[in-house]
C-alpha positions in Angstrom: -26.0 22.4 -34.5 -25.0 25.5 -32.6 -25.6 23.8 -29.3 -23.3 20.9 -30.2 -20.5 23.4 -30.8 -21.2 25.2 -27.5 -21.2 21.9 -25.6 -17.9 20.8 -27.2 -16.3 24.2 -26.5 -17.5 24.0 -22.9 -16.0 20.5 -22.4 -12.8 21.6 -24.0 -12.6 24.6 -21.6 -13.2 22.3 -18.6 -10.4 20.0 -19.7 -8.0 22.9 -20.2 -8.8 24.4 -16.8 -8.4 21.1 -15.1 -5.1 20.5 -16.7 -3.8 23.9 -15.8 -5.0 23.4 -12.2 -3.1 20.1 -12.0 0.0 21.8 -13.2 -0.3 24.9 -11.0 -1.3 23.0 -7.8 1.2 20.2 -8.4 0.1 16.7 -9.1 1.5 14.0 -6.8 4.9 12.6 -7.8 4.8 9.2 -9.3 6.7 6.4 -7.6 9.2 5.2 -10.1 9.9 1.6 -9.9 13.4 0.9 -8.6 15.5 -2.1 -9.4 15.1 -3.8 -7.0 12.0 -2.0 -5.6 12.2 0.0 -2.4 11.0 -1.7 0.8 8.5 0.7 2.2 7.4 0.6 5.8 4.4 2.8 6.3 3.3 3.8 9.8 1.0 6.3 11.5 1.9 8.7 14.3 -0.4 7.7 17.2 -1.1 4.1 15.9 -0.6 1.7 18.8 0.2 -1.2 16.5 2.9 0.9 14.8 4.3 1.9 18.2 4.5 -1.8 19.2 6.5 -2.5 16.0 8.9 0.5 16.4 11.7 -1.4 18.2 11.5 -4.2 15.6 11.7 -1.8 12.7 14.6 0.1 14.3 16.5 -3.1 14.9 16.0 -4.6 11.4 16.9 -1.4 9.6 20.2 -1.3 11.7 20.8 -5.0 11.0 20.4 -4.6 7.3 21.9 -1.2 6.3 22.3 -2.2 2.7 18.6 -2.7 2.3 16.7 0.3 1.0 14.0 0.4 3.7 12.1 3.7 3.6 10.3 4.3 6.9 7.4 6.7 6.1 4.8 8.2 8.5 1.6 8.6 6.5 -1.0 10.0 8.8 0.4 13.5 9.0 2.8 13.7 6.1 1.1 14.5 2.7 4.2 13.6 0.6 4.4 10.2 2.3 0.6 9.8 1.8 1.0 10.1 -1.9 3.8 7.5 -1.9 1.6 5.3 0.3 -1.3 5.5 -2.1 0.8 4.9 -5.2 2.7 1.9 -3.6 -0.6 0.3 -2.5 -2.2 0.9 -5.9 0.8 -0.7 -7.7 0.7 -3.7 -5.3 -3.1 -4.1 -5.9 -4.0 -3.3 -2.3 -7.6 -2.0 -2.0 -7.9 -1.7 1.8 -4.5 -0.4 3.1 -3.7 0.1 6.7 -0.8 0.7 9.0 1.6 -0.7 9.9 2.3 -2.0 6.4 5.3 -3.1 4.4 5.1 -2.8 0.6 7.8 -4.3 -1.5 6.7 -4.4 -5.2 3.7 -6.7 -5.1 4.5 -8.1 -1.7 2.4 -6.6 1.1 2.8 -7.4 4.8 0.3 -5.9 7.3 0.1 -5.8 11.0 2.0 -6.8 14.1 2.1 -10.5 13.2 2.8 -10.5 9.5 5.6 -7.9 9.5 7.9 -9.5 12.1 7.3 -13.0 10.7 8.1 -12.1 7.1 10.2 -8.9 7.0 13.5 -10.7 7.0 12.5 -12.8 3.9 11.5 -9.6 2.1 14.9 -8.1 2.9 16.7 -11.2 1.8 14.9 -11.1 -1.5 15.7 -7.4 -1.9 19.4 -8.1 -1.2 19.5 -11.0 -3.7 18.0 -8.8 -6.4 20.4 -6.0 -5.5 23.5 -8.0 -6.4 
């Protein structure tokens, strides 16, 4: 019976230490759902596909200033990596990649899908914003 108490005490200590480590080291911030959700455009510094889409993204963000389009570099920015992971998890994406647009459960990937469908995503956002 003594060994059960020792094992339980050891497991309790591990849980307490892990909790303290998460608090002290800072757990990633949760993405809070916005109403309407944010339109995320994730890209990687050095990605040739992202570089190809850069003029398109610059133009569409200028064309729709009322849309909340967050352009986030995720290869080198740890804060953006956490947002990227959470947005993909919330959208049910199991194999994310850049360039990528995430808008709630809507996901667009790559040089073809993004230009072909981004305006529809923005129109949906603006409709929900009203």
